[in-house]
BAVEX-379668 format. One record per residue: z, x, y of N, C-alpha, C, CB in turn. Coordinates in steps of 0.02 Angstrom, whole numbers, padded with zeros to 5 digits, always signed. Glycine has a CB too. Layout:
BEGIN
ZXYZXYZXYZXY/...
This chain:
BEGIN
+01269-00494-01306+01279-00441-01256+01300-00469-01192+01216-00401-01245/+01341-00461-01161+01360-00482-01102+01346-00434-01045+01425-00498-01107/+01309-00454-00993+01282-00405-00932+01312-00440-00876+01195-00398-00921/+01357-00412-00838+01389-00432-00778+01357-00412-00715+01453-00409-00778/+01356-00452-00672+01341-00420-00609+01371-00441-00550+01280-00423-00597/+01410-00451-00531+01444-00466-00457+01514-00447-00471+01439-00551-00426/+01527-00383-00459+01595-00363-00456+01620-00373-00389+01605-00295-00478/+01693-00366-00390+01724-00369-00321+01715-00310-00288+01795-00384-00321/+01728-00303-00228+01714-00231-00190+01756-00177-00224+01736-00233-00106/+01803-00185-00257+01843-00125-00286+01799-00107-00334+01918-00137-00316/+01761-00141-00375+01725-00121-00433+01657-00098-00417+01722-00175-00482/+01641-00100-00356+01568-00079-00334+01575-00011-00317+01535-00120-00271/+01518+00025-00315+01515+00091-00307+01536+00105-00231+01445+00116-00326/+01575+00155-00211+01603+00167-00143+01542+00182-00088+01657+00232-00147/+01544+00159-00039+01489+00168+00010+01524+00207+00071+01455+00095+00034/+01496+00245+00098+01514+00285+00155+01518+00239+00216+01465+00342+00167/+01563+00244+00268+01562+00198+00324+01502+00212+00362+01624+00202+00367/+01480+00147+00382+01427+00152+00435+01429+00180+00492+01408+00103+00451/+01385+00204+00526+01387+00237+00586+01396+00187+00645+01325+00277+00592/+01400+00119+00633+01404+00071+00689+01341+00057+00717+01447+00093+00742/+01354+00005+00769+01288-00016+00800+01252+00036+00842+01298-00075+00844/+01290+00088+00864+01253+00143+00911+01209+00189+00861+01314+00196+00955/+01247+00199+00813+01211+00243+00752+01152+00208+00733+01257+00253+00683/+01152+00142+00708+01096+00107+00694+01034+00108+00743+01118+00046+00685/+01060+00101+00808+01013+00104+00866+00976+00173+00872+01054+00090+00932/+01014+00225+00866+00982+00293+00866+00933+00297+00798+01044+00354+00866/+00958+00278+00746+00910+00283+00697+00848+00245+00698+00939+00270+00644/+00852+00181+00727+00800+00147+00739+00751+00170+00795+00823+00088+00749/+00782+00207+00845+00749+00253+00896+00711+00303+00867+00796+00286+00941/+00738+00330+00827+00711+00399+00793+00657+00370+00748+00772+00447+00744/+00656+00325+00709+00611+00307+00664+00548+00277+00698+00642+00262+00618/+00563+00241+00760+00508+00229+00798+00468+00276+00832+00525+00193+00838/+00505+00325+00851+00474+00394+00875+00434+00431+00817+00534+00444+00903/+00459+00426+00770+00411+00458+00711+00358+00419+00699+00444+00468+00643/+00359+00353+00700+00300+00309+00688+00252+00317+00743+00321+00236+00680/+00273+00326+00811+00222+00337+00865+00193+00411+00853+00256+00329+00942/+00236+00451+00838+00189+00524+00828+00147+00518+00772+00234+00595+00814/+00163+00494+00713+00122+00483+00664+00054+00439+00675+00161+00456+00619/+00059+00392+00717+00005+00355+00739-00038+00396+00781+00026+00296+00773/-00011+00435+00833-00048+00479+00870-00083+00537+00830-00005+00505+00921/-00047+00567+00780-00085+00611+00747-00144+00589+00708-00047+00644+00709/-00138+00519+00681-00184+00487+00644-00247+00476+00692-00154+00423+00615/-00238+00444+00743-00291+00431+00791-00327+00494+00811-00265+00396+00851/-00297+00546+00832-00320+00612+00852-00368+00627+00791-00257+00669+00864/-00325+00639+00730-00362+00666+00672-00429+00634+00658-00319+00660+00611/-00426+00569+00662-00477+00526+00641-00539+00530+00696-00447+00452+00633/-00516+00538+00755-00571+00549+00811-00620+00615+00803-00531+00557+00884/-00569+00666+00796-00602+00734+00794-00637+00744+00729-00550+00793+00805/-00616+00719+00675-00653+00733+00608-00716+00690+00615-00607+00713+00538/-00717+00631+00646-00785+00596+00648-00838+00621+00692-00777+00531+00667/-00800+00648+00755-00848+00675+00804-00869+00743+00785-00819+00676+00872/-00842+00779+00740-00862+00852+00719-00912+00850+00654-00791+00898+00700/-00921+00789+00635-00961+00770+00581-01044+00806+00597-00957+00680+00575/-01075+00844+00562-01142+00869+00587-01198+00809+00598-01169+00924+00534/-01237+00817+00643-01285+00765+00637-01283+00717+00700-01274+00727+00571/-01326+00680+00731-01334+00634+00782-01324+00562+00757-01399+00643+00813/-01276+00532+00753-01270+00462+00739-01314+00416+00772-01208+00442+00752/-01327+00425+00833-01372+00382+00872-01447+00390+00843-01368+00401+00952/-01459+00447+00827-01538+00463+00799-01534+00435+00729-01562+00553+00795/-01484+00440+00693-01487+00416+00627-01489+00342+00628-01429+00441+00588/-01456+00297+00675-01457+00234+00676-01522+00200+00697-01407+00217+00713/-01564+00250+00728-01624+00223+00760-01686+00241+00706-01635+00260+00839/-01675+00263+00645-01719+00268+00602-01752+00344+00608-01764+00209+00610/-01808+00348+00573-01848+00416+00573-01890+00415+00629-01892+00429+00508/-01879+00479+00669-01930+00501+00725-01919+00448+00778-02014+00504+00700/-01863+00436+00811-01851+00387+00864-01890+00419+00925-01770+00375+00879/-01900+00389+00977-01923+00416+01039-01861+00454+01076-01954+00355+01084/-01864+00509+01099-01813+00548+01132-01788+00511+01187-01836+00613+01154/-01826+00475+01225-01791+00434+01291-01748+00380+01259-01852+00395+01348/-01766+00342+01198-01725+00295+01171-01655+00322+01143-01763+00263+01122/-01665+00385+01113-01603+00416+01093-01565+00433+01148-01611+00472+01053/-01587+00449+01210-01544+00483+01262-01517+00420+01296-01585+00537+01317/-01546+00358+01301-01532+00305+01336-01474+00277+01286-01598+00258+01351/-01482+00269+01222-01436+00244+01182-01365+00290+01174-01472+00233+01118/-01374+00348+01194-01316+00392+01193-01281+00387+01256-01334+00463+01179/-01311+00375+01308-01285+00370+01361-01236+00300+01367-01339+00376+01407/-01271+00237+01341-01243+00174+01335-01171+00180+01295-01296+00128+01298/-01173+00233+01242-01119+00225+01209-01064+00273+01227-01135+00226+01147/-01084+00305+01281-01041+00357+01312-01038+00417+01273-00973+00333+01323/-01078+00432+01230-01075+00495+01188-01107+00565+01217-01111+00479+01123/-01121+00549+01274-01149+00608+01315-01099+00640+01357-01205+00586+01360/-01041+00615+01354-00981+00639+01395-00950+00691+01361-00928+00586+01410/-00911+00737+01398-00870+00796+01351-00823+00761+01298-00817+00849+01402/-00808+00798+01244-00766+00770+01196-00710+00761+01213-00762+00800+01145/-00674+00791+01258-00603+00769+01281-00623+00709+01320-00558+00826+01328/-00661+00700+01358-00662+00635+01391-00673+00567+01353-00712+00639+01437/-00713+00587+01303-00719+00527+01256-00650+00508+01222-00774+00544+01197/-00614+00571+01200-00547+00561+01174-00491+00524+01212-00524+00623+01161/-00500+00531+01278-00455+00497+01325-00480+00426+01335-00452+00533+01393/-00542+00415+01333-00569+00347+01338-00553+00314+01278-00642+00344+01350/-00561+00348+01224-00549+00318+01155-00480+00287+01155-00556+00373+01097/-00429+00329+01171-00349+00309+01171-00344+00243+01225-00292+00383+01201/-00376+00250+01280-00371+00199+01329-00408+00130+01296-00408+00226+01401/-00458+00137+01265-00480+00075+01228-00434+00052+01179-00542+00084+01193/-00406+00094+01143-00369+00067+01070-00306+00035+01113-00340+00141+00999/-00283+00065+01162-00222+00030+01197-00240-00041+01226-00196+00076+01259/-00304-00056+01236-00326-00117+01255-00352-00161+01195-00377-00107+01306/-00344-00141+01133-00366-00173+01078-00436-00171+01059-00350-00232+01082/-00473-00120+01085-00541-00110+01074-00552-00050+01033-00577-00105+01138/-00601-00058+00985-00620-00006+00940-00682+00014+00948-00612-00021+00877/-00720-00005+01003-00785+00037+01020-00836-00012+00991-00791+00119+00983/-00899+00013+00992-00958-00037+00985-00996+00001+00913-01016-00039+01067/-01016-00043+00863-01054-00018+00822-01114+00014+00836-01062-00055+00787/-01129+00072+00821-01189+00120+00835-01254+00082+00803-01176+00201+00796/-01246+00054+00747-01305+00015+00708-01317-00041+00734-01293-00001+00638/-01270-00086+00743-01285-00164+00759-01270-00174+00840-01230-00219+00710/-01231-00134+00873-01212-00153+00945-01159-00205+00937-01275-00181+00990/-01133-00221+00881-01070-00271+00880-01008-00244+00896-01059-00303+00815/-00964-00270+00929-00898-00244+00947-00859-00229+00873-00856-00302+00997/-00829-00162+00866-00795-00150+00806-00747-00198+00785-00765-00093+00808/-00705-00225+00835-00658-00267+00829-00677-00330+00807-00627-00270+00880/-00731-00351+00807-00750-00413+00772-00765-00401+00695-00812-00444+00808/-00795-00333+00685-00809-00318+00607-00734-00323+00578-00848-00234+00590/-00687-00287+00606-00616-00280+00586-00586-00352+00571-00575-00243+00643/-00592-00391+00619-00557-00456+00618-00588-00498+00556-00567-00497+00692/-00663-00499+00554-00696-00542+00514-00679-00518+00435-00774-00542+00534/-00670-00453+00425-00666-00431+00356-00597-00402+00322-00715-00382+00350/-00554-00398+00377-00490-00366+00359-00447-00422+00322-00452-00336+00428/-00446-00482+00336-00403-00543+00286-00426-00536+00216-00420-00629+00309/-00497-00524+00199-00506-00520+00132-00474-00452+00094-00579-00526+00123/-00468-00401+00130-00437-00338+00107-00360-00354+00096-00448-00277+00164/-00331-00382+00148-00261-00394+00145-00254-00443+00089-00231-00419+00213/-00290-00490+00074-00282-00531+00019-00272-00510-00050-00330-00565+00019/-00322-00457-00053-00320-00422-00117-00264-00382-00130-00374-00382-00125/-00240-00337-00070-00183-00293-00081-00122-00346-00098-00168-00243-00011/-00109-00389-00050-00042-00428-00055-00045-00452-00126-00033-00492+00001/-00095-00492-00141-00088-00527-00212-00079-00479-00270-00152-00571-00228/-00114-00414-00269-00109-00366-00320-00033-00340-00314-00165-00307-00312/+00004-00338-00257+00072-00314-00253+00110-00369-00277+00093-00293-00183/+00099-00431-00259+00139-00486-00287+00138-00488-00369+00111-00554-00257/+00076-00477-00383+00071-00474-00465+00111-00421-00498-00004-00460-00489/+00115-00362-00459+00145-00303-00479+00223-00321-00487+00128-00244-00427/+00248-00351-00437+00311-00366-00433+00338-00422-00487+00321-00386-00365/+00289-00475-00491+00311-00530-00547+00316-00502-00617+00258-00591-00550/+00275-00449-00629+00271-00423-00696+00322-00362-00699+00195-00401-00714/+00323-00321-00656+00361-00256-00658+00441-00271-00663+00343-00212-00590/+00471-00319-00622+00539-00328-00612+00566-00359-00681+00553-00375-00548/+00535-00415-00698+00570-00461-00759+00558-00400-00822+00520-00555-00779/+00496-00368-00823+00478-00326-00884+00529-00272-00892+00405-00293-00879/+00543-00236-00822+00587-00187-00830+00663-00198-00843+00579-00152-00780/+00684-00256-00818+00753-00273-00839+00753-00289-00904+00782-00327-00803/+00706-00330-00941+00708-00342-01007+00695-00286-01058+00666-00392-01016/+00661-00236-01034+00657-00171-01077+00723-00131-01078+00600-00123-01050/+00756-00143-01017+00821-00111-01009+00876-00138-01055+00843-00118-00937/+00872-00202-01057+00919-00238-01103+00898-00232-01174+00924-00312-01085/+00840-00235-01194+00818-00227-01260+00828-00160-01296+00753-00242-01260/+00815-00109-01253+00814-00037-01271+00882+00002-01260+00759-00002-01230/+00932-00031-01227+00987+00010-01209+01033+00020-01268+01023-00020-01152/+01057+00083-01267+01096+00098-01320+01059+00133-01383+01128+00036-01339/+00996+00141-01372+00959+00172-01426+00922+00126-01473+01004+00212-01465/+00947+00056-01467+00913+00007-01505+00850-00006-01492+00940-00046-01503/+00806-00028-01546+00736-00050-01538+00695+00003-01512+00730-00108-01493/+00709+00070-01528+00663+00120-01505+00587+00112-01514+00681+00180-01535/+00566+00082-01571+00495+00068-01572+00469+00028-01514+00479+00033-01632/+00508-00017-01481+00490-00057-01430+00473-00014-01371+00542-00105-01417/+00523+00032-01351+00516+00068-01291+00463+00120-01305+00582+00097-01267/+00455+00147-01364+00396+00197-01377+00324+00170-01366+00399+00222-01451/+00323+00101-01399+00257+00063-01393+00240+00056-01317+00261-00012-01428/+00291+00029-01278+00287+00014-01213+00259+00072-01177+00350-00007-01188/+00299+00133-01185+00275+00186-01143+00211+00213-01163+00323+00239-01140/+00199+00212-01223+00125+00241-01242+00075+00193-01208+00110+00243-01329/+00075+00129-01225+00033+00076-01188+00021+00089-01117+00065+00009-01191/+00086+00095-01085+00079+00104-01012+00052+00168-00991+00143+00098-00980/+00069+00223-01026+00043+00285-01007-00037+00286-01010+00073+00337-01052/-00071+00262-01066-00136+00248-01067-00165+00211-01012-00148+00218-01121/-00148+00144-01001-00176+00099-00946-00165+00135-00881-00140+00026-00944/-00111+00167-00867-00095+00195-00798-00142+00262-00788-00009+00214-00791/-00164+00292-00838-00203+00351-00827-00275+00328-00816-00197+00401-00886/-00298+00268-00840-00368+00242-00828-00379+00240-00748-00378+00165-00862/-00429+00256-00725-00447+00254-00656-00462+00185-00640-00506+00300-00640/-00444+00161-00581-00448+00077-00567-00516+00061-00568-00417+00048-00493/-00567+00103-00549-00639+00086-00559-00659+00069-00624-00680+00137-00539/-00638+00120-00674-00662+00109-00745-00621+00042-00767-00645+00178-00798/-00558+00033-00755-00521-00019-00781-00555-00090-00747-00441-00006-00763/-00580-00092-00689-00615-00140-00658-00686-00162-00696-00625-00115-00589/-00724-00110-00712-00786-00115-00747-00777-00133-00815-00822-00056-00744/-00725-00112-00845-00704-00144-00917-00690-00216-00908-00635-00110-00950/-00654-00242-00865-00635-00311-00853-00687-00358-00847-00598-00317-00796/-00732-00329-00796-00807-00364-00788-00841-00367-00851-00857-00323-00738/-00850-00318-00889-00893-00325-00951-00861-00371-01004-00906-00255-00982/-00794-00367-00998-00770-00411-01058-00758-00487-01036-00698-00380-01088/-00731-00503-00975-00712-00560-00954-00761-00597-00913-00657-00552-00922/-00804-00557-00882-00854-00589-00843-00932-00602-00882-00861-00543-00778/-00948-00536-00907-01012-00530-00943-01007-00562-01019-01032-00450-00945/-00961-00531-01050-00962-00555-01126-00932-00621-01132-00921-00506-01174/-00873-00640-01109-00846-00704-01109-00864-00757-01063-00786-00697-01103/-00884-00735-00996-00906-00779-00946-00855-00826-00920-00961-00814-00969/-00791-00803-00919-00741-00832-00901-00722-00834-00817-00695-00801-00942/-00755-00777-00789-00739-00771-00719-00800-00743-00689-00677-00727-00704/-00808-00756-00624-00872-00731-00581-00880-00654-00591-00863-00747-00496/-00932-00625-00594-00950-00562-00597-00933-00529-00534-01016-00557-00614/-00953-00550-00472-00937-00520-00413-00933-00579-00352-00992-00461-00400/-00916-00555-00296-00913-00605-00244-00851-00632-00232-00954-00655-00256/-00844-00681-00181-00774-00716-00164-00798-00793-00157-00733-00684-00086/-00784-00829-00213-00804-00896-00212-00758-00935-00262-00881-00902-00229/-00696-00958-00222-00646-00994-00270-00589-00951-00299-00684-01024-00332/-00551-00976-00329-00490-00949-00351-00508-00905-00404-00441-00998-00372/-00550-00927-00452-00568-00885-00516-00594-00810-00490-00633-00926-00562/-00628-00805-00430-00653-00748-00416-00599-00697-00391-00704-00759-00371/-00537-00717-00381-00485-00677-00363-00450-00634-00426-00436-00723-00327/-00459-00668-00477-00425-00642-00545-00452-00574-00564-00438-00693-00607/-00498-00552-00566-00524-00489-00597-00506-00437-00539-00610-00492-00618/-00522-00436-00483-00500-00390-00434-00428-00386-00426-00528-00404-00372/-00385-00430-00429-00316-00430-00422-00286-00393-00487-00290-00504-00411/-00308-00420-00542-00288-00381-00607-00299-00309-00604-00326-00405-00667/-00365-00301-00590-00389-00222-00579-00345-00183-00543-00455-00214-00541/-00316-00202-00492-00284-00174-00442-00209-00165-00465-00293-00215-00380/-00187-00226-00486-00103-00232-00512-00082-00211-00572-00078-00300-00516/-00127-00211-00624-00099-00210-00691-00076-00128-00709-00161-00242-00746/-00111-00077-00686-00081-00013-00691-00017+00003-00650-00129+00033-00676/-00018-00023-00583+00046-00007-00549+00103-00049-00578+00040-00020-00471/+00091-00112-00609+00148-00157-00636+00180-00118-00696+00120-00234-00662/+00130-00086-00737+00171-00052-00794+00206+00014-00771+00123-00034-00856/+00178+00056-00709+00218+00106-00689+00288+00088-00666+00185+00139-00641/+00283+00029-00625+00331+00012-00592+00391-00023-00647+00301-00032-00535/+00370-00052-00692+00418-00086-00741+00456-00021-00772+00375-00135-00804/+00422+00040-00791+00459+00097-00815+00504+00118-00766+00417+00153-00836/+00501+00122-00704+00546+00145-00661+00608+00103-00652+00515+00154-00602/+00595+00033-00649+00638-00009-00650+00683-00004-00714+00606-00066-00640/+00656-00002-00767+00683+00005-00824+00738+00059-00825+00632+00018-00868/+00718+00113-00814+00758+00176-00807+00822+00164-00748+00702+00242-00782/+00802+00134-00692+00868+00131-00644+00904+00074-00662+00853+00125-00565/+00877+00025-00694+00926-00029-00730+00971-00008-00777+00891-00078-00766/+00941+00038-00824+00982+00065-00879+01032+00112-00846+00937+00104-00935/+01016+00148-00789+01074+00189-00759+01123+00143-00728+01049+00242-00705/+01102+00089-00699+01155+00057-00658+01198+00020-00715+01122+00004-00597/+01167-00008-00776+01210-00038-00826+01267+00007-00854+01167-00062-00882/+01249+00073-00858+01298+00121-00878+01347+00151-00830+01266+00170-00904/+01343+00114-00765+01384+00148-00716+01460+00113-00721+01347+00141-00638/+01510+00155-00687+01575+00135-00696+01590+00065-00666+01619+00186-00669/+01562+00047-00606+01575-00015-00580+01562-00076-00624+01539-00020-00523/+01498-00064-00656+01481-00123-00697+01532-00124-00766+01396-00118-00718/+01554-00070-00784+01606-00076-00842+01663-00105-00821+01626-00013-00873/+01685-00084-00759+01742-00125-00730+01735-00193-00720+01760-00103-00671/+01675-00215-00701+01657-00289-00690+01660-00321-00758+01583-00300-00657/+01630-00292-00811+01641-00319-00874+01707-00327-00905+01608-00286-00913/+01750-00276-00886+01819-00276-00910+01851-00336-00870+01859-00203-00896/+01839-00358-00820+01866-00415-00783+01836-00480-00804+01856-00405-00710/+01783-00471-00853+01757-00535-00882+01719-00584-00827+01821-00575-00914/+01693-00543-00775+01646-00579-00723+01583-00603-00768+01620-00523-00658/+01556-00649-00744+01499-00683-00777+01447-00636-00774+01479-00750-00746/+01402-00625-00834+01344-00580-00836+01294-00588-00777+01307-00592-00901/+01281-00653-00761+01221-00662-00710+01246-00635-00651+01194-00739-00697/+01309-00642-00637+01339-00612-00566+01329-00534-00569+01426-00630-00554/+01349-00512-00622+01347-00433-00621+01273-00414-00608+01374-00399-00694/+01220-00446-00639+01156-00423-00636+01119-00429-00569+01121-00455-00685/+01136-00493-00541+01110-00509-00469+01146-00483-00413+01108-00580-00458/+01215-00469-00426+01253-00435-00368+01267-00361-00366+01318-00464-00362/+01252-00329-00426+01277-00256-00433+01219-00220-00463+01346-00247-00481/+01196-00245-00514+01141-00203-00557+01073-00199-00521+01126-00238-00630/+01045-00259-00507+00984-00265-00468+00975-00232-00398+00974-00332-00460/+01028-00255-00347+01024-00230-00295+01027-00141-00293+01074-00265-00262/+01069-00114-00346+01059-00034-00345+01001-00014-00376+01114+00005-00379/+00975-00042-00427+00916-00014-00458+00847-00035-00411+00912-00045-00538/+00853-00093-00378+00790-00099-00333+00789-00050-00274+00785-00173-00302/+00856-00036-00249+00865+00005-00190+00832+00075-00202+00942+00012-00174/+00849+00095-00269+00827+00157-00294+00749+00160-00290+00854+00167-00366/+00713+00103-00315+00645+00099-00328+00608+00083-00267+00631+00051-00378/+00641+00064-00204+00604+00034-00151+00550+00080-00114+00653+00009-00102/+00569+00150-00117+00533+00194-00098+00469+00200-00135+00569+00245-00097/+00476+00201-00197+00414+00197-00245+00377+00128-00229+00438+00201-00330/+00412+00075-00210+00371+00005-00199+00326+00025-00138+00424-00068-00181/+00354+00057-00077+00314+00072-00032+00253+00111-00047+00347+00098+00009/+00266+00162-00084+00210+00211-00105+00162+00167-00143+00235+00275-00152/+00185+00114-00188+00136+00076-00227+00094+00036-00170+00174+00025-00285/+00124+00008-00127+00077-00038-00086+00024+00005-00052+00116-00081-00030/+00047+00063-00026-00001+00098+00009-00054+00119-00039+00030+00155+00045/-00038+00140-00095-00092+00143-00160-00141+00095-00160-00061+00134-00229/-00102+00035-00168-00149-00025-00175-00192-00031-00119-00112-00090-00183/-00176-00023-00059-00215-00031-00001-00282+00017-00002-00167-00015+00061/-00273+00072-00023-00318+00131-00026-00366+00106-00096-00268+00213-00036/-00341+00085-00141-00380+00066-00207-00419+00016-00193-00340+00046-00266/-00406-00029-00138-00459-00088-00127-00525-00057-00106-00433-00145-00068/-00531-00006-00078-00596+00016-00074-00651+00024-00131-00589+00069-00049/-00621+00052-00185-00661+00055-00245-00672-00017-00271-00627+00101-00299/-00622-00053-00284-00627-00117-00306-00671-00172-00273-00567-00138-00308/-00672-00164-00198-00722-00209-00164-00786-00190-00177-00716-00210-00093/-00808-00119-00188-00868-00106-00204-00893-00139-00271-00872-00038-00205/-00851-00130-00325-00874-00155-00388-00880-00231-00389-00827-00133-00441/-00835-00264-00355-00839-00341-00357-00885-00376-00293-00758-00370-00352/-00908-00325-00256-00945-00358-00201-00902-00393-00151-00993-00408-00229/-00848-00366-00153-00794-00416-00112-00803-00399-00032-00703-00397-00137/-00803-00445+00005-00816-00446+00068-00763-00423+00121-00836-00506+00078/-00740-00361+00102-00682-00335+00145-00703-00265+00167-00611-00332+00104/-00653-00225+00205-00660-00173+00239-00676-00113+00199-00608-00165+00275/-00663-00112+00134-00680-00061+00096-00762-00056+00084-00640-00069+00032/-00793-00107+00072-00859-00121+00063-00899-00097+00116-00870-00187+00054/-00876-00125+00180-00907-00106+00250-00891-00032+00262-00876-00152+00315/-00835-00001+00240-00831+00074+00265-00871+00112+00221-00758+00105+00267/-00894+00096+00160-00946+00134+00114-01006+00125+00143-00952+00112+00041/-01023+00065+00162-01098+00050+00180-01102+00087+00258-01116-00047+00182/-01047+00086+00300-01056+00123+00361-01059+00190+00354-01008+00111+00405/-01023+00219+00305-01033+00295+00297-01107+00312+00274-00980+00325+00241/-01135+00271+00224-01207+00283+00205-01250+00272+00267-01230+00234+00145/-01239+00218+00317-01277+00214+00378-01262+00254+00437-01277+00154+00397/-01209+00301+00425-01191+00336+00477-01167+00309+00542-01236+00369+00488/-01142+00242+00535-01103+00205+00579-01032+00223+00592-01103+00143+00557/-01028+00286+00640-00966+00325+00632-00906+00288+00673-00979+00402+00660/-00929+00249+00720-00875+00208+00748-00849+00160+00713-00892+00180+00800/-00887+00121+00662-00848+00079+00618-00810+00114+00572-00887+00033+00583/-00840+00173+00543-00800+00208+00490-00732+00236+00523-00844+00270+00456/-00733+00261+00590-00679+00288+00620-00628+00227+00628-00699+00323+00685/-00635+00163+00642-00600+00103+00657-00565+00088+00584-00654+00041+00685/-00600+00089+00535-00577+00063+00473-00532+00120+00441-00638+00042+00426/-00546+00179+00448-00497+00228+00428-00435+00230+00463-00522+00288+00431/-00449+00215+00525-00384+00202+00576-00334+00143+00542-00414+00171+00660/-00373+00097+00530-00329+00030+00501-00305+00049+00439-00372-00044+00490/-00328+00080+00388-00296+00103+00327-00245+00150+00340-00342+00132+00280/-00258+00191+00380-00199+00247+00395-00145+00206+00423-00219+00310+00452/-00151+00167+00475-00100+00136+00516-00062+00088+00460-00133+00093+00584/-00094+00056+00417-00050+00009+00373-00016+00061+00321-00099-00055+00332/-00042+00117+00291+00006+00166+00262+00064+00185+00301-00026+00224+00247/+00049+00211+00364+00105+00232+00409+00167+00174+00417+00072+00249+00483/+00132+00112+00436+00184+00056+00442+00220+00035+00388+00157+00001+00463/+00187+00032+00326+00225+00012+00257+00278+00077+00252+00163+00005+00178/+00271+00137+00261+00316+00185+00258+00376+00179+00308+00281+00244+00268/+00358+00158+00365+00409+00143+00417+00457+00083+00397+00370+00126+00486/+00423+00034+00371+00463-00029+00349+00509-00016+00287+00413-00089+00330/+00484+00030+00248+00525+00046+00187+00583+00086+00208+00484+00085+00133/+00570+00132+00259+00637+00173+00283+00680+00120+00318+00620+00239+00340/+00661+00073+00355+00703+00021+00380+00742-00011+00326+00664-00029+00415/+00702-00035+00284+00731-00073+00229+00787-00040+00186+00676-00091+00183/+00771+00031+00172+00822+00065+00142+00889+00074+00179+00796+00124+00126/+00882+00079+00246+00935+00084+00288+00977+00020+00291+00911+00103+00353/+00938-00029+00283+00982-00098+00288+01013-00100+00232+00945-00167+00298/+00981-00081+00168+01015-00095+00102+01078-00044+00083+00958-00088+00044/+01069+00017+00112+01115+00075+00107+01130+00106+00175+01086+00130+00062/+01172+00080+00203+01187+00115+00278+01203+00184+00271+01250+00082+00318/+01217+00209+00210+01231+00286+00202+01170+00319+00225+01247+00309+00124/+01107+00293+00216+01049+00325+00236+01053+00350+00309+00992+00278+00225/+01082+00301+00360+01078+00320+00425+01124+00380+00435+01093+00262+00470/+01175+00381+00399+01226+00445+00411+01191+00504+00388+01300+00441+00368/+01152+00496+00332+01117+00556+00312+01063+00571+00357+01092+00552+00244/+01026+00530+00380+00981+00551+00439+01017+00580+00495+00941+00492+00466/+01063+00559+00520+01090+00591+00578+01121+00653+00569+01133+00551+00608/+01146+00685+00508+01178+00736+00496+01122+00797+00499+01216+00724+00431/
């Protein structure tokens, strides 16, 4: 079977003319404006949701039956006695200067908590995303080649059934199953904690195996559609090398169509780290957020939710920019 990939411009799908540098500039400015509006909404929603939670976080942090004078002094020190609107303006001012406030429970600057534990969470999300890409892209392309034209239907059916079963399993159940099999029963990996390369295996696999199977199915579908396109048939008729057609025409078109899903996948991985960190006692933001909710340390919770939400917004922004770079027709569509 010959699979070609780099057709000449006449063989490639027609692209609408780009809107030029001015159009790209307007597009970037519009996307940046949307990013800022989304961040403002996130900051405002996070602030008001946390401050409208019933109960007194200062009183909760001081234990049962604290002296009223101590509660009042601590409330004044944290600025929680000011009107809510004044606190809101002060919070925006502090964020603009890179300050997330102070932990109600420990008195430690929240920025220190974020900076010390964010790297561990980022490591998990990035490694899980890398694992997903490493598995999904080759598997999706290979499945498209093996099942194209109705051949080997049993292979497609088996893969689809297996992937549906694994994808529908919640991440925390998959993580617990991996711990039981590979850590408790076989003793191949540590049960919990972060100590050495082996401690990364189970958390990363727990996060990445389900999305990799889902992503492989999407890539298989898009690759199969690209292989059936007219420009690929033209490239084959011109006897262009198969590897050139695959890497110059099929994969770029297939991956462009799946890039948006890739952004959604990464944001989902970021959110899933919360549960996985709890199961594996991973020293990241997810575990800290859960403990802060239990301790009613609302300033820490507010900052961590803001970090997670900002990551999701930023990933979506970068995906939109990448889509526009890969397919300039996106800019024209947005402008119309």
